C-alpha positions as CSV (number, residue, x, y, z in Angstrom):
1,M,6.1,18.7,1.2
2,K,6.5,17.5,4.7
3,V,6.3,13.7,5.4
4,G,6.7,12.0,8.6
5,I,7.5,8.0,8.4
6,V,7.2,6.1,11.9
7,G,9.0,2.7,12.0
8,C,12.3,2.8,10.4
9,G,12.6,-0.8,9.2
10,L,12.9,-2.5,6.3
11,V,9.7,-1.1,4.6
12,G,9.9,2.5,6.4
13,S,13.6,2.8,5.8
14,S,12.5,1.6,2.0
15,A,10.4,4.4,1.3
16,A,12.0,7.1,2.6
17,Y,15.0,6.3,0.4
18,A,12.5,6.1,-2.5
19,M,10.9,9.3,-1.6
20,A,14.2,10.9,-1.8
21,L,15.4,9.2,-4.7
22,Q,12.0,9.9,-6.5
23,G,11.7,13.9,-5.1
24,A,8.5,12.9,-3.7
25,C,8.5,15.0,-0.6
26,N,10.5,18.3,0.4
27,E,11.5,17.3,3.8
28,L,11.3,13.8,5.7
29,V,11.3,13.1,9.5
30,L,12.0,9.7,10.7
31,L,11.1,8.2,13.9
32,D,11.5,4.7,15.6
33,L,11.7,3.4,19.3
34,N,14.9,2.6,18.3
35,A,16.2,6.2,17.9
36,K,19.8,5.4,17.2
37,M,18.4,3.6,14.3
38,A,16.2,6.0,12.8
39,R,19.1,8.6,12.9
40,A,21.5,6.3,11.1
41,Q,19.0,5.7,8.5
42,A,18.0,9.2,7.9
43,E,22.0,9.9,7.8
44,D,22.4,7.4,4.9
45,I,19.7,8.2,3.2
46,L,20.7,12.0,3.3
47,H,24.0,11.0,1.7
48,A,22.5,9.9,-1.3
49,T,20.5,13.2,-1.8
50,P,23.0,14.7,-4.0
51,F,22.5,11.8,-6.2
52,S,19.3,12.6,-6.8
53,T,17.1,15.5,-5.4
54,P,17.2,17.7,-2.6
55,V,15.4,16.9,0.7
56,R,15.7,17.6,4.3
57,I,16.1,14.2,6.1
58,W,16.6,13.9,9.5
59,A,15.5,11.6,12.5
60,G,13.2,13.0,15.4
61,E,10.5,12.6,18.0
62,Y,6.6,13.0,17.5
63,P,6.7,16.9,18.1
64,E,8.8,17.3,15.2
65,L,6.2,16.3,12.9
66,E,4.5,19.4,13.2
67,G,3.5,20.4,9.7
68,A,3.5,17.1,8.1
69,E,0.7,16.6,5.2
70,V,1.8,12.7,4.9
71,V,2.4,10.2,7.8
72,V,3.6,7.1,7.1
73,L,2.5,4.3,9.6
74,A,5.6,1.5,9.1
75,C,5.4,0.4,12.7
76,G,3.8,-2.2,14.7
77,V,5.4,-5.8,15.8
78,G,6.1,-9.1,13.9
79,Q,4.7,-12.2,14.8
80,R,6.2,-14.6,16.7
81,P,6.8,-18.0,16.3
82,G,3.2,-20.2,17.0
83,E,1.7,-16.7,17.7
84,S,-2.2,-16.5,16.0
85,R,-3.6,-13.5,13.4
86,L,-5.8,-12.6,16.5
87,E,-2.7,-12.5,18.8
88,L,-0.9,-10.5,16.6
89,L,-3.6,-8.2,16.0
90,G,-4.2,-7.8,19.2
91,R,-0.7,-6.6,20.2
92,N,-0.8,-4.2,17.0
93,A,-3.7,-2.4,18.5
94,K,-1.9,-2.0,21.2
95,V,1.1,-0.3,19.3
96,F,-1.6,2.0,17.3
97,E,-3.9,3.0,20.2
98,E,-0.6,4.6,21.5
99,V,1.2,5.8,18.2
100,I,-2.1,7.4,16.9
101,P,-3.0,9.9,19.3
102,K,0.6,10.9,19.6
103,V,0.7,11.6,15.5
104,L,-2.5,13.8,15.8
105,K,-1.1,16.1,18.7
106,S,1.5,16.7,16.5
107,T,-0.2,17.2,13.1
108,P,-3.6,17.0,13.5
109,G,-4.6,17.4,9.5
110,A,-2.2,14.7,8.3
111,V,-3.3,12.1,5.8
112,L,-2.5,8.9,7.7
113,L,-0.7,6.2,4.9
114,V,-0.9,2.6,6.5
115,A,1.8,0.1,5.3
116,S,2.0,-2.3,8.3
117,N,0.8,-5.6,7.6
118,P,-2.1,-7.4,7.8
119,V,-2.8,-3.8,6.3
120,D,-6.6,-3.6,5.3
121,I,-7.2,-5.0,8.9
122,I,-4.9,-2.2,10.3
123,T,-5.9,0.6,7.9
124,T,-9.9,-0.2,9.3
125,M,-8.1,-0.1,12.9
126,V,-6.4,3.3,12.0
127,T,-9.3,4.8,10.8
128,H,-11.6,3.8,14.5
129,I,-8.7,4.7,16.4
130,S,-8.2,8.0,15.0
131,G,-12.0,9.0,14.1
132,L,-10.5,11.0,10.7
133,P,-12.8,11.1,7.9
134,P,-12.4,7.7,6.2
135,G,-10.4,9.1,3.2
136,R,-7.8,10.5,5.2
137,V,-6.9,7.1,6.4
138,I,-5.1,5.2,3.4
139,G,-3.5,1.5,3.2
140,S,-1.1,0.6,0.7
141,G,-3.4,-2.0,0.2
142,T,-2.7,-3.7,-3.5
143,I,-0.6,-0.9,-4.9
144,L,2.0,-3.6,-5.1
145,D,0.0,-6.5,-5.9
146,T,-1.2,-4.6,-9.1
147,A,2.4,-3.9,-10.2
148,R,3.2,-7.2,-9.8
149,F,0.3,-8.2,-12.2
150,R,1.1,-5.6,-14.8
151,T,5.1,-6.5,-14.3
152,L,4.4,-10.1,-15.2
153,L,1.7,-9.1,-18.1
154,A,4.1,-7.1,-19.8
155,E,7.0,-9.5,-19.3
156,Y,4.8,-11.9,-21.1
157,L,3.7,-9.8,-23.6
158,S,7.0,-8.6,-24.3
159,V,6.1,-4.4,-23.7
160,S,6.4,-1.8,-21.0
161,A,4.8,-2.4,-17.8
162,Q,3.5,1.1,-18.1
163,S,1.6,0.2,-21.2
164,V,0.1,-2.2,-19.3
165,H,-3.1,-1.2,-16.9
166,A,-4.4,-4.1,-15.0
167,Y,-5.8,-4.4,-11.5
168,V,-5.3,-6.8,-8.1
169,L,-8.3,-6.0,-6.2
170,G,-9.6,-6.9,-2.3
171,E,-7.5,-8.0,0.1
172,H,-3.4,-7.5,0.4
173,G,-3.1,-11.4,0.6
174,D,-4.0,-14.8,-0.6
175,S,-7.6,-14.1,-1.0
176,E,-7.1,-11.1,-3.6
177,V,-8.3,-11.0,-7.1
178,L,-6.7,-10.7,-10.2
179,I,-9.3,-8.4,-12.7
180,W,-8.4,-10.5,-16.0
181,S,-11.1,-9.3,-17.7
182,G,-10.5,-5.4,-17.7
183,A,-7.1,-5.6,-18.5
184,T,-5.6,-3.5,-21.2
185,V,-2.5,-2.8,-23.1
186,G,-1.8,0.4,-25.1
187,G,-5.4,1.1,-24.7
188,I,-6.7,-2.3,-26.0
189,P,-8.1,-4.9,-24.5
190,L,-6.1,-7.9,-23.2
191,A,-7.8,-10.9,-25.7
192,E,-7.5,-8.4,-28.8
193,F,-4.4,-7.5,-28.2
194,A,-3.0,-11.0,-27.4
195,Q,-4.4,-12.1,-30.9
196,Q,-2.8,-8.9,-32.9
197,T,0.5,-10.3,-31.7
198,G,0.2,-14.0,-31.4
199,L,0.6,-14.1,-28.1
200,P,-2.3,-16.3,-26.5
201,V,-3.4,-15.5,-22.7
202,T,-4.2,-19.3,-22.2
203,P,-5.6,-20.5,-19.0
204,E,-1.6,-21.8,-18.5
205,V,-0.6,-18.4,-19.0
206,K,-3.0,-17.1,-16.3
207,S,-2.3,-19.7,-14.0
208,R,1.4,-19.0,-13.8
209,I,0.8,-15.2,-13.7
210,D,-1.5,-15.8,-10.9
211,D,0.7,-17.7,-8.8
212,G,3.5,-15.1,-9.8
213,V,1.5,-12.2,-8.4
214,R,-0.1,-14.5,-5.4
215,R,3.3,-16.1,-4.1
216,A,5.6,-13.3,-4.8
217,A,5.5,-12.1,-1.5
218,Y,6.6,-16.0,0.0
219,R,8.9,-16.9,-2.5
220,I,11.1,-13.3,-1.3
221,I,10.6,-14.2,1.9
222,E,12.2,-17.2,1.6
223,G,14.9,-15.9,-0.3
224,K,15.9,-13.0,1.7
225,G,13.0,-13.0,4.9
226,A,11.4,-9.8,4.1
227,T,10.4,-8.0,0.8
228,Y,10.4,-4.2,1.0
229,Y,12.1,-2.4,-2.0
230,G,8.5,-3.2,-4.2
231,I,6.2,-1.6,-1.2
232,G,8.9,1.3,-0.4
233,A,8.5,2.4,-3.9
234,G,4.7,2.0,-3.6
235,L,4.3,4.2,-0.7
236,S,6.4,6.9,-2.7
237,R,4.2,6.9,-5.5
238,I,0.9,7.4,-3.0
239,V,2.9,10.4,-1.4
240,R,4.1,11.9,-5.1
241,A,0.1,11.7,-5.9
242,L,-0.9,13.1,-2.8
243,R,1.7,16.3,-3.3
244,M,0.8,16.8,-6.6
245,D,-3.1,16.5,-6.1
246,E,-2.9,14.2,-9.1
247,R,-6.0,12.6,-8.5
248,A,-4.5,9.5,-10.0
249,V,-6.0,6.0,-9.7
250,L,-4.3,3.3,-7.2
251,T,-5.7,0.3,-5.6
252,L,-6.0,1.4,-2.3
253,S,-7.1,0.0,1.3
254,S,-9.8,2.6,2.8
255,L,-13.2,2.7,4.1
256,A,-13.9,5.5,2.1
257,G,-16.3,5.7,-0.7
258,E,-19.4,4.1,-1.6
259,A,-19.1,2.4,-5.1
260,G,-18.8,-1.5,-4.0
261,N,-17.0,-0.6,-0.9
262,P,-18.5,-2.4,2.2
263,D,-18.3,0.3,5.1
264,D,-17.2,-1.9,7.9
265,V,-14.0,-3.2,6.1
266,S,-11.2,-1.9,4.0
267,V,-10.7,-3.1,1.3
268,S,-8.5,-2.6,-1.9
269,L,-10.4,-0.8,-4.9
270,P,-9.6,1.9,-7.3
271,R,-9.3,5.2,-5.6
272,I,-9.0,8.6,-7.0
273,L,-6.1,9.9,-4.8
274,G,-6.1,13.6,-4.4
275,A,-4.3,16.4,-2.3
276,R,-6.4,15.2,1.0
277,G,-6.5,11.4,0.5
278,V,-9.1,8.9,-1.0
279,A,-11.6,11.6,-3.6
280,A,-13.5,9.2,-4.8
281,T,-13.3,5.6,-5.0
282,L,-14.5,3.3,-8.4
283,C,-16.3,0.2,-9.2
284,P,-15.0,-1.6,-12.0
285,V,-16.6,-4.0,-14.5
286,M,-15.9,-7.7,-13.5
287,S,-16.7,-10.6,-14.8
288,S,-19.1,-13.0,-12.8
289,E,-16.5,-15.1,-11.8
290,E,-14.2,-12.1,-10.7
291,L,-17.4,-11.0,-8.5
292,E,-17.8,-14.0,-7.3
293,A,-14.3,-14.2,-5.4
294,F,-14.3,-10.5,-4.5
295,G,-17.3,-11.0,-2.8
296,R,-15.1,-13.4,-1.1
297,T,-12.1,-11.6,-0.1
298,V,-14.4,-9.3,1.5
299,K,-16.1,-11.8,3.5
300,A,-12.7,-13.0,4.5
301,L,-11.4,-9.6,5.5
302,Q,-14.7,-9.0,7.7
303,E,-14.9,-12.3,9.5
304,A,-10.8,-11.2,10.3
305,S,-11.8,-7.7,11.6
306,R,-14.5,-9.3,13.8
307,E,-12.3,-11.1,15.8
308,I,-10.6,-8.3,17.2
309,R,-11.4,-4.9,19.0
310,Y,-10.4,-1.4,19.3
């Protein structure tokens, strides 16, 4: 599989590095307005391939995206001091209005994978600008938030994170919803597992884990300026699912699907991901409190989306 990455900053380059190490693709072409940086990133990552998997990596221009089955969009502009969200979104809208036609001219059949923040609103924006079927435009959504939730639960319960299944849904942001009621460990409902192991999941434990998930980005940004390793690995995981037609269930943001998904805003729900994008959307069972919180997160995204025009 050939993959293109537009935007080679911290997130785009971390995704490229993770894909090279994990063998998520055979060919990887990097694009950036700063062509010198794109070439440097490609060369540096290429030097890691003898220690991982054979991947051809180079920096190029839009025509070299031809044949790419997936294009990761990690481009866009950062927020300026004192700039409002509306102003930031307006500037990003102009970026994507320029980028998307160039991408689709070179590779009209690609799946577009959005990594730029605010990812839910930009995923909606890219879907409208591209005119593609909603299932072919995917936002990374809450894949990282879900990973954080699984990791923190696993640490508390002293088990592998791979044995914990739990979702974070809704917005990739402050209003996201941790779905405690559906969490399982080794196929056992969380409450039952906690009782068997003598590790009660008390309100205090839930509050601590909720804060660890919800505030993670703020703490990481405070410490080192940005988050990129976790989302880079998450983007690689999405690409692997597309490459292998896995039909993996991942919490992704999209306009696709009907199972509880509003048709006017991209929001994260469990999505079945196959070779051509979102194959189906699932609606997990939630408690009444979780359903109410999910409704609030959807409303927040709808209000934010109405602020911009594209």
